[in-house]
C-alpha positions in Angstrom: 0.1 0.3 0.5 1.1 3.5 -1.0 1.6 5.9 2.1 1.4 9.4 0.7 3.5 12.2 2.7 3.2 14.0 5.3 1.0 17.0 4.5 2.7 20.8 4.2 0.4 24.0 2.1 1.8 23.2 -0.1 1.1 19.1 -0.9 -2.4 20.1 0.5 -3.1 23.0 -2.0 -0.9 20.9 -5.5 -3.6 18.4 -4.4 -5.7 20.7 -4.8 -5.2 22.0 -7.9 -4.8 18.4 -9.0 -8.0 17.4 -8.8 -10.1 20.9 -10.0 -7.9 20.1 -12.8 -7.6 17.3 -13.9 -10.3 16.8 -16.3 -9.5 20.3 -18.3 -5.5 18.9 -18.4 -7.1 15.6 -19.6 -9.3 16.9 -22.2 -6.3 19.3 -23.7 -3.5 16.5 -23.6 -2.6 13.0 -24.2 0.6 10.6 -23.3 1.2 7.5 -25.1 2.6 5.9 -22.3 4.7 3.5 -24.0 8.5 1.5 -23.8 11.0 1.6 -26.7 14.1 -0.5 -26.7 17.6 2.0 -24.9 19.0 2.1 -28.0 16.7 3.6 -30.0 15.4 5.4 -26.8 19.3 6.7 -27.1 19.0 7.1 -30.8 16.3 9.4 -31.4 17.4 12.3 -28.6 20.9 12.4 -30.2 18.9 12.9 -33.5 16.6 15.9 -31.4 19.1 16.7 -29.7 21.6 17.3 -32.9 18.7 19.1 -35.2 17.6 21.5 -32.1 13.7 19.7 -32.1 11.3 18.5 -28.5 9.9 15.2 -28.6 7.0 16.5 -29.9 8.1 18.2 -32.4 9.6 15.0 -34.1 6.2 13.3 -33.1 4.0 15.3 -34.3 6.5 15.6 -37.7 6.4 11.6 -38.0 3.0 12.1 -37.8 2.6 14.6 -40.7 4.6 13.0 -43.2 3.0 10.2 -42.6 -0.6 10.8 -43.2 0.8 12.7 -45.9 2.7 9.4 -47.3 -0.9 7.3 -46.5 -2.8 10.4 -48.9 -0.2 10.2 -51.2 -0.8 5.9 -51.6 -4.7 6.1 -51.2 -5.7 8.8 -54.5 
């Protein structure tokens, strides 16, 4: 069983904020929560650093490229 740390004013404020805004954040953002092999992870991170990209940029650009490819193949 998980035990909570001692309540402090900041922890109470954080929990209250989390409870109040949880649904709003869920509606606004998403998370894939996936695992990839460490080698591939390191390779991707090196690529991102070298090209000055964020992971969000990487996902968005990859999605757009695959969507474009799919659109061209279906024509």
